[in-house]
N, C-alpha and C positions, 0 to 999 in steps of 0.2 A: 851485685848485678853482673850478669854475664857480658863479657866483651863480645862483639859480633865475631862470628867465626870467619876465618879466612876462606878463600876459595877452595883450597884442597881440604881443609878441615870440614867445610860444609859438604863437599862431595863424599867424604868418608862418613860423616855423621848421617847424611841422607840415607846411605845404605844401611847403617846400623839401625836407624829408626824404621826404615821400610821393612827390613827383614824381621825386626822385633824378636831377636833371639841372639844368643851368644855367637859371635863371629870371630874368625881368625884373620890375621893379616893376609894370609894367602887368599882367602875368599874375597876380601875387599880388593886386593891387588888384581885378581883375575877379572873382576867385574869392571874395575877402573880401566884396565888395559883394553877393553872393548871401545873406549872413547879416546884414549891417549896413551902415549908411550910413557911408562913410569916404572921406576925401580922398586923392588921389594923393600930395600932399606929406606926409601923415601916414605912409603906407606907405613912401615914399622915406626919410623920417627914421628910421623903425624899422629898415629894411634897412641904412641907413648906420650906425646904432648897433650893429647886430649885426656889421657888418664891423669897426667899431672895437673891439668886444669880442672879436673873433677867432672868432665862430661861423660866419661865411661869408667866403669869398674872392670877389673880384669881378674881372671882366675887362671892359674897355671894348669896346663894340660900337657903333660910330657914336657917337651922342650919349648913349647909354644904357649901363648896366652889366648884365652877366649875373652873377648870384650863385649860388654853389655852396656847399653845406654842407661844413664842415671835418671834422666827425665825424658819427657816426650818432646817432639818437634813443636807441638802446640804450646807447651810450657816455656820453651825457649823463645818462641815468637812473642808470647805474652810478656815475658820479662823484658824483651827488647822494646816493645811498644810502651810498657809501663815506664821504663827508663827515659825514653824520648819524651813522653808526656810529662813526667814529673820534673824534667829539667827545663821545661818551658817557663818563661816569665808570665805567660798567660795561658794556663792549662785549658780554660774553656775555649779560647780562640784557637788553640792548637787542635782541640777535638773538632771544632766546627770545620776547620780547614781540612782535617783528615777525613771527616765524614763527607765533605764536598768532593773529595778525590775518589770516593768509593763508587763502584758500579752498582746498579740496582740489585744485582745478586748479592753483592757484599753487604749492602744495607739490609737486605732481608736476612742474611746470616747474622748480622748484628742484632736485629729485632729478635730472632730466635734465641740468641745467646742471652739477651736481657730477660726474656721470658723464663729461660731455664734458671738463671741466677735468682730471679724473683721467686720462682717456685721453690727453689732450694732454701731460700731465706725463710719463706712462709712455713715450709716443712720443719725447719730447725726450730722456729719459734713455737710451732704447735707441739713439737716433741718436748721442748723445755717446759712449756705450760703443763703438759700432761705429767711430767716427772716432778714438778715443783711440789714440795710438801705444803700443807696448809689447808685452810677450810675450802669447802666446795665453792666453785665459782658462783659469784652473785648474779642474780638476774639483771638484765639490762634495765636501766632506769626507765620509768614510765615516760612516754612521749609527753612533752609539755602541754600539747593540746588536750590530751586525754586527762591530764591532771587539772585542767581548767586554767592553765597559765598561758600567757602569751609566749610565742616561740622565742622572742628575744630575751625573756626572763631566765631561760635555761642557761646555765654556765657553759654547757657543751656547745650551744649554738653561738654564744658570744666569743668563744675562744678562738675560732677561726682555724682550728687545727685539723678539722675533718676535711679531707679532700684537697688541702693545699699541697703545693709541691715544695721540695727542699729549696728550690730557688726562691720561693716566696717567703720563707722563714728567715728571720734574722740569724746571723751566725758570724763566725770569725771573718773579719775583713769586709763586712757589709754595713 
């Protein structure tokens, strides 16, 4: 789990993430100097620390290094959120409180993200089914009414698995 970046580390990484290309200490220094007075050696030390922590990789170019981000800002943010959520003694309550702090725009972004994840999961399941060896898929069972049975006689209808939510199903700790 990543430790949260310090203020100067975040300022440096913000530039590396925004520029999305290999950068030198000099480039970061010049951009930072537009906001604050800072020494070359300070930026060099911060970038070396980020390299040691695994946030950036570097390649020698002459007497200098070019630094590239190892992951995205989104991945960093997600890891921080996951760590905070997983350390809660009540993850569901933590999520409810977090969602309550969100703006309407953030909640809409959350809905969009859930749709994307669900779509990706469905696509992966479809691909796995398409690639699975074995006999051709069976036809769906005949509807109970069509077979002259009462709906409650069908095992699928009695199982309660269709349309229920994960919160309704028994599981660990329930």
